[in-house]
N, C-alpha and C positions, 0 to 999 in steps of 0.2 A: 675595772678597779681603779686604774690610773685617773679616769675621769672624775671619780668620786673624790680622790685626794686632791686633784688639781695640779697645775704646773708649779714649778719652782717660783716663777714670776707671780702666780696667783697667791702663793703662800706668803711671800714677802710683802705684797700689797696688803693682805689681810693682817699681817703682823703690825704694819704701820697703823691700820685702823684700830687694832686692839690697844695699841699704845695711846692713841688719842682718847679712847674710851677710859683708859686708866687715868690719864691726866684729868679728864672731865670729872671723874668720881672724886679725885683728890681735891679738885677746885671747889667742890661743894662743902668743904669743911676747912677747919684750920689746919695748916700743914707747915712743915719745916723744909728748909732748903734741902736737907738730906733726903727727904721723901721725893722731891723732884728729881734729884740726882739718881735715886734708886730706880727710877723709871727710864730716864734718858740714857744713862751710861750703858746699861746692858743692850739697849736698842741700838746704839751707835756701834757697839761691838758686833752685834749680829749683822748690821749692814756691811761692816768691813769684811766679815767672813763671807757674806753673800757675794760681794764684789770679787773677792779673792778666789773663791772656790767654785762659783757658778758662772759669773760673767766673764772672768779671766782665769779659768782653771789652770792654765799653764804659766801663770805669773810666778816670778821668783818669790820665794817665801819671805824675803826681806822687804818686798815692796810694801810701802806704807799706804795709809788711807789717802793721803794727798795725791800720791802718784796714781792710785787706782781711779780716783775721781777724775783726774786730768785725762786719763786714757779714754774716758767715755766720749770725749769729743770726736774720737776716730770712729765711733759707732753711730754717728748721726743723732746723738742724744742732744736735746735742746739745751741751750746755754742756761736757761732758767733752772733746769733740772740739776745741772752741774753746780750752779750757784747754791741751790738748796742743800745739796750734799756737802759742799764746803762749809755752809753755815752749821750743819749738824756736826761736822768735824770740830769747828771752833767752839760750839756749845759743849761738846764732850770735853775738850781740852780745858775750858773754863771751869766746868763742873768738877773735873777730876784733879786738876793740877793747880787751880788758882782759887782758893777759898774766898778771896776778897773780890773776885769778879762777880758782876751782877748775874744772877740766875733767877729770872722771874717766871711766873706761871705763863704770862702772855708770850714771852719769848719762846718758851719751850713748846707751847701749843702752835705758835706760828711756824716754827722750824719743822715740827713733826708733820703738820698739815702739808707744807710744801715738799717735804721729803716723800710723803705718800704719793703726791702727784708725780714726783721724779721717778719713783719706783714703778708707777703705772706706765710712765713714758718708756722706761727700760723694758718692761714686760711687753710692750707693744712694738718693739723694734725687730722682731723676727730673729732673735738670737737663739740658735738651737739649744744651747745648754740652759737657757732661761725658760724656753717653751717646753722643755722635756718634763715628763711627769716627776713629781717630787720623789726623791730617793728615800729609802728607809732611814729613820732617825736612829742611828746606832750609837749607844752610849756604853761606856765602860768605866768602872771605878778603878783607877790606877794610883797606887801609892808611889810618890816620887821622893827619893832621898839623895842628899848631896853630902859628900865627905871630902875634905881637903887632905891631900898628901903633900906636905910642904917640901919634903926632900926632893920630890919629883916635879914640883911646881904644877901639880895636877889636881883638878877637882873631879872625883869619880861621881857619876850620876847613875842611879839604878831605878828602873821602873818595875813595879811589882804588882801582881794581882792579889786580891784578898784571898785568904785560905783559912781552913780549919786547923792548920798546923799551929803548934804552940807559939811560933814566932809571929803568926798572924798574916804571913805572906807566902806567896808562891813566886819563884823567880830567882833572878831577875828575868823579865821577858824582853828587856832591852837595856843596853848600857851605852853611855857616852863618856867621853873624856875631854874635859875642858882645861885650858890654861886657867890658873887660879883667878887672875883679874877679870875673866869673862863673867864671873858671877854678878858683877855690877851691871852688866848688860842683860843677863838672863832674868835676874830677880824682878825688875819692874815688868817685864813681858809676862811673867807668870802671875805676879800678884795683882796686875791690873786686868787679868783675864777672868771673865765670869765663870769659867769652868773650873777654876783652881781656888782652893782654900788651903792656907798654910798654918802650921803651928800645932801645938799640943791639942787644942780644942778640936781641930779638924781631924786629927789622927786618932785621938783618944789616948788615955794615959798609958795603956799597955804597949801599944804600937810605938808611941813616941819614945818610951823608955827603951824599947828594943832597938830603934834607929839610933838614938842619941848616945847609947853606950858603946857604939862601934867606932873606933878610931877617932879621927879629928872631925867630928860631926859638925856640919855647917847648917843645914836646914832640911825640912821635909814638909810635904803637903799631900793633898788628895786632888787628883784630877777626875772630874766626872763629866765625860763628854766623848767626843770622837777621838779615838786613839790616833788616827792619822794627823789630826790637827796638833796634838801634843808632839808627835814626832817631827812635824814641820817646824814647830817652834824651837825644838832642841837641836835637831840635826845640823843646822848651819854652823853651830859653834863647836862641833866635834873636831878634835885635833888628831889627825892620823899619826903624827910622829909620837905623840904621847901614848896613843893606843898601842903602837908597836912595842913600846917600852914596858908595858904592864905584863903581868903574868898571863900566859896563854888562856887560862880559864876565865880571866877577867876581860879579855879582848872582845870588843863588840862583834867582830867578824868571825869569832869562834862560837858564837851563840846563834844556832840555826834559827831559833824563834825570832831573835832580834833582826837577823837578815831577812827572814821571810816576811815579817811585818813591814819592813822597808820596801821590799819588792811589791807587795800587795798595794801599799800606799801609792807607789809610783804608777802601778797599773791603773788604779782608780783615777789618778790625775790625767793620765794619757787617754784612758777610755772616755772620760768626760770631755776633755779638751780637744781631742782629735779622734772622734768616733769612727771615722771611715778608714783608718789605717789597717793594714793587714800584713801577714807574712813577716819576712825579715825586717821590714820597716817598722812594724809594730813592736817586735821584739827589741829592736835597737832603741826605739823611743823610750820604752819602759826601762831598759838598761841604763840609758843616759840619765833619765830622771831619778832612778834609784841612787845612782852615784852622786849626782849633783845636789839633790835635795834631801836625801835620806841617809847619806854617809854609808852606803853599802858598797862593799868590795865585790864586784861581780866576777872577778877572776877566781874566786874560790870555787872549786868544782861543784860543791853542793848548791852554791848560789846560782851557777849556770843551769843546773837541773831545775831548781825552783823557778827560775826565769822562764825556761822553756815551758814548764807546766802552767804557769800563770798566763803567759802569752796565749797558750792554747785555749785556756778557759775564757779569756776575753774574746778570742776569735770566734767562739761559738755564739756570741751575742750579736744581734742586729745593732746598727748604729743608734737606733732609738733607745734600745735597752742599755747600751754602753754609756749613754749620756746620763743615766741614772745609777750607774755603778756605785756601790758603796763598800766600805770596809777600811781597814781590816776589822772583822768580828772575831772574837776569841771565844770558842765554845768548848765545853767539857763534855765528853761522852764516856760511857762505860768502856773499859779497855776491850771487852769482847765485841762491842759494836764498832769501835774504832780500828780494830785489827785489820790490817790489809789495806786500809784507806790511805791515800796520800795525805800529808798534813794540811794541805791547802785544797779546798774544794769550793764549789760555787753553790750557793743557795739562792736560786733565782738570780737577782742582780746584786747579791752581796757576796764578797770574797771572804772566806772563812778559814781561819786556822783552827784545826780540830785537835784538841788535846786529849 
């Protein structure tokens, strides 16, 4: 089955080819600058995600595209490939942030062609995480809400699953607590991400009204993509001091699902990036990753139990299968089916929180 899907490297090379085809189709007709941007910008975002999660899966989540491209020189990637990826980065910046910058059809085609060759270069460099079979493409719809609490100097962030409940949500499945000025840093990261859409149109009238009538409402949107990537984006801004000051029921580390999703995400990072670890070393690596990149307090008793359970699930997998580990997936089951099962289990190479 893995051979039919292809490796991660194969898929990203095919992605570049499909982008070239899309550009070619656009070039056969009259087009606007915005139509070029609509092809190039998501492609650049996917390349950044590929470098961060596949080529360098243990990279710090604040590592930017420039630094990721520069790191390729340590993997014997050709200088022409590095130059091509930097040109894509500049093209993205011009397209997204400088409406007066030149954005021509020829420039876009030239850059994408050379990036395709660069990706083939990366795919041919015997990087285990790139050569591994492609992991499952797990997507979740998550509603994200932001509320300011001025007296505490805190922005409360809630992540919610869609629900049939009259409020339209289940959760929160995860929470974060930011200092209020942090919003100026978080907002562009979300709004420039292809998996995120904000505003009333994205949420719908009913849900927007439900969110906006609560407290000092700041903003809300919908994330449709990998839950782990959303947690990676938000967790570095969590403020532990502010979290300790909120009501216990609102604290991130008192939400078992929130903690569990962070531990699963850390396990996926470690499994992909260091697939040969075992025993206490594996457990320690997951623990450190959960604390540093997902704002998880491992000292909570139930957090340690979850950590032990997740480390055991990862240990059952071969190094090859760990390199395609995915998750967290959140799945609902009838309570009679779920009874007696641990909340976290493994479905082949996906780590699942069972509700």
